[in-house]
PLY file of the C-alpha trace (Angstrom):
ply
format ascii 1.0
element vertex 58
property float x
property float y
property float z
element edge 57
property int vertex1
property int vertex2
end_header
110.05 106.45 101.42
110.69 105.05 104.90
112.46 101.71 104.93
110.18 99.07 106.43
112.16 96.41 108.30
109.05 94.22 108.43
109.35 93.59 104.70
112.62 91.71 105.24
110.69 89.04 107.14
108.46 88.28 104.15
111.07 86.76 101.81
110.04 83.15 102.41
106.33 83.85 102.14
106.92 85.79 98.91
108.96 82.93 97.42
106.14 80.52 98.29
103.47 82.85 96.88
101.84 83.01 100.32
101.38 86.79 100.70
98.12 88.70 100.48
97.68 90.97 97.47
98.68 94.07 99.42
101.71 92.35 100.98
102.77 91.00 97.60
102.63 94.44 95.97
104.58 96.04 98.84
107.21 93.31 98.83
107.60 93.37 95.03
108.29 97.11 95.27
110.75 96.43 98.10
112.62 93.88 95.94
113.41 96.59 93.41
115.41 98.38 96.13
116.80 95.58 98.31
119.48 93.31 96.86
119.62 91.23 100.07
115.95 90.26 99.88
116.18 89.68 96.14
119.08 87.31 96.72
117.13 85.33 99.32
114.12 85.05 96.99
116.26 83.94 94.03
118.00 81.27 96.12
114.64 80.08 97.48
113.19 79.81 93.97
116.29 78.02 92.69
116.18 75.56 95.56
112.49 74.81 95.01
113.04 74.37 91.28
115.94 71.96 91.80
113.50 69.46 93.31
111.36 69.64 90.18
114.23 69.38 87.72
116.31 66.63 89.40
113.79 63.80 88.75
113.55 64.79 85.08
117.32 64.82 84.59
117.98 61.61 86.53
0 1
1 2
2 3
3 4
4 5
5 6
6 7
7 8
8 9
9 10
10 11
11 12
12 13
13 14
14 15
15 16
16 17
17 18
18 19
19 20
20 21
21 22
22 23
23 24
24 25
25 26
26 27
27 28
28 29
29 30
30 31
31 32
32 33
33 34
34 35
35 36
36 37
37 38
38 39
39 40
40 41
41 42
42 43
43 44
44 45
45 46
46 47
47 48
48 49
49 50
50 51
51 52
52 53
53 54
54 55
55 56
56 57
């Protein structure tokens, strides 16, 4: 399968659940092969979750 550089630009939109169904499926498949994008998504999710958890802990 040809590597699609465009998919690398979708990490933020994926983390925010802002992709269309087709984009989401393509990017999810891409994440299984691309550790760099997976890392960006995990950090984005962790950052967004920290804002939800901090008020509960404080």
